[in-house]
C-alpha angles and dihedrals in degrees: 000000000000125000093252092057092047092052092049090050090049091051094049093049092051092048094047091046089052090051091056088046093055093042090055090055090051094046095050092046089050092048089051092055105266115126096183097103093041092051089049090055094248098120091093142088091229102125094209095069093052098047124105110207095222101028098042103029119017104037099037094050092045093051093042094055097037104039106010094239128112123223124160149108143221127230109287113246112248117228138157113228090200089065094055115107091216101065095176103047103010095102090048091051093050091046096049094045095082097051089042090056090053092049091050090053090049091048094048096050092035094058090047089053091047099049108022111025094082091056094048091047093048091049090048089235093127127036118233091247089063090057090050091052090047089055090051091053090051094047094046092053092048090050093047091051093049093046094049091049092062108116097238124110130281091022120100092248090067090066091049092047093046091053097046100036108025095164095051088043091070090067092050093047090059092061092079112174090355087073094066091048090053089049091052091048091052090045094054099041109024114023098061097071090043090052090048091051092051089047089055092048092054102038103027091229134085121258117253134153 
């Protein structure tokens, strides 16, 4: 498969993974009693309602085809923490829902890769390129989960950190825009080996593409 097709596949997988991520936020908020996301039309897997024109389409595609890196975002899910039935941990539950959805996707496909891919390959039911793409889906979702769990605003991890460590959170909240730059630094230089290790734990094989 040519490089252009691979980059398009990569883009689609990241976008669809982000859609499941945002839907999970909406679903958990709804289950906890907040109708904000549902009333805004965000309690759906329709990608169009979660896309941000610049952050999900223009900038990611431009960077992907000019520099080979991916950087982007979807529309944040609106919710009102005062509507949540769980006043103590509701915000944490909504925040952790997105990364959890990505980890569940990685776990589902990862266990398939671990226990069934050999059989399907041996029986010539699946081509090797399918297994490679499956590995890419798993790795992307692991990476998205790890990145969003970083404790810097506006990432989901900031909501988790603020709930569990409110005093220490005050220091993080003062970082402002520096927080996202720190998150990007960690993503580019630290998260990759961690994601590869988790990939190996789930699938039993190393990640390569």
